[in-house]
N, C-alpha and C positions, 0 to 999 in steps of 0.2 A: 820490653818495647816491642810493639807489633812491627812485623816486616812490611816492606813497601808493597809486596805482592798481595798481602792480606788486606781485604777491605771489609768494612762493616756492612750491615744490612742497609743502612741509609745511603751509603756510597753506591751500592748496586742499583738502588731505586733511582738515584740521581742520574746515573749513567744511562739507564733504560729510558728515562724521560728525555734526556738529551739526544739519545739515538732516535727516538720517535719524532722529536722536533726537527732534526736534520732530515729525516725521511720525508716529513710533511713539506719542508721547504723544497726538497728536490722534486717532489710530486707537483708542487705549485709551479716551480720553474718549468717542469716538463709540460704542464698543461698550457702555459702561456705560449702562444705561437707568435713570433715576430713577423712572419709573413704568412698570409692566409690567401688561398686561392678561392675566389668566389666568381662564378659565371665566367670563367676563362681569364680573369684579371687577377694579378697578384697584388694584394692590398697590404698596407702597413698595419700590423696588429696593435700598434700603440694608439691608433686613432679611435675615436668613438665610432659607434656603428653608424650614426647618422652622417658623419663626415666621410667615413670610409666608403659608404655606398655611393656617395656623389662622385667618387673617382671612376665609377663605371660609366662609360659613354651611354647616354640616354636616360640616366637617373640623376636628377638634381635634388635640391632641397625640398621642392614641392612633392616629389614622388617618394623620397626616402622617409619622410615623416609618416605618412599613412602606411607605407610598407612595414615600418618598424612596429606600428600599432597592431598590424595584422599578425606579425611574428609574436608579439607579446613580451618583448624584452625592453628594458629601459634604454632610451636613446643615448645615454651618456656612458654606458658600459663599453669597455675596450673590446675591439673586435677579436683580439688575441685570446681573450678569456673564454670565448665560446667553445663548446665542445663540438665534436664532429656531427652529432645529431642536429644541433642548433644551426650549424653552418649549412648542413644539407637542407634544413627547413628554410633558411634564408634564400638559398639558390632556387628552391622550388617556388617560393613566392615571387621571386624576381622573374622567373620564367613564365609565371601565370599572373602577371600584374593586371591583365585585362579582365580577369575574373574577380579581382579584389578591389579594383578602383572604378569610379564612375567613368563613363565614356568621354567626358569632356577633359579628363586629365591625361588621356592617352596621346601618344605622339603620332599614331598612324590611324586616324579615324577614317572610316569608309574606304578601306584599302581597295585599290583598283582591281586586284586579282580576286580577292575573296568577298569584298563588300562588307567586311566586318570591322569593328573597332579593335585594333591590336596595339600593343606597346612593344617597340623594338629596342634592343640594346646592342652595343658593341658593333661588330662588323656588319650585322644585319641592317642596322640603322644607316651605316655609311653606304652600303649597296643600294638600299631603298632610296636614299636621297639622290644618288647618282642616276639610278634608273628613272626617277621622276623628272630630273633635269633632261635626260635624254629623250623622254617622251615629249616634253615641252618643245625641245628642239625639232623633233621629227614632225610634229603637227604644225610647226612654224608659228607658234603663239608669240605674242609680244615678249613675254618673259623668256621664252626659249631663244628668240633672236638676240636679246640682250645678253643672255648667258653665252651664246656662241661668239658674240663680238667682244666679250670681256668687259662690258660696260655695266654700270650699276642697274639692278633690276627693280628696285623698290622706289623709284621716283626721285632719287637724289639729284641734285644739280651736278652738271658736268663741266660747267664753265671754268671752275677753279679746282675742283676736286677730281680725283681719279685720272690725273694727267700723267701718263707714262708713255714711253715709246718715243715716236717721232715728234709729237707736238708737246714739247716741254715748256715752252714759254711763248710770249707774244713778241713778234718782231716788227720793227717799223719798215715801211717801204723805203727803198733807197731813192734819194733825190738825184735827178739829173740824167 
């Protein structure tokens, strides 16, 4: 009777295969990142690349599709499966969207300071928007005045909507 410690040649081969498979599973688990930092934003690695990029302020579905085409990756692949080089390539393309997309797709066309078409993301977009509103207020344009008063800017009616503060409702005149 063979002892339990003695194994045949076939048993050793099975153990080696099992060891390789567990190592491959560990490598696959280590490769997948549940949280991925792209352009200063921490994104969920379980999302597809197209949906994950839309979580970055300034990038919507219209921008993420062409950006993914430039990257050369399938839009349905999970963001967590990308390696560091591919993530770096994604960040590089997001930073240089104005070079890869036509001018009409960018969000800051004919910039006041540079005169160029650029695409802003994240906090740069927020600061640019605030600066544009402050410029409108300082030159006392109609839109700037409406922003300053806290009223709707784009021509909406104000008789029933946007009623806040002191004028909450309509009151009748008192008789007598």
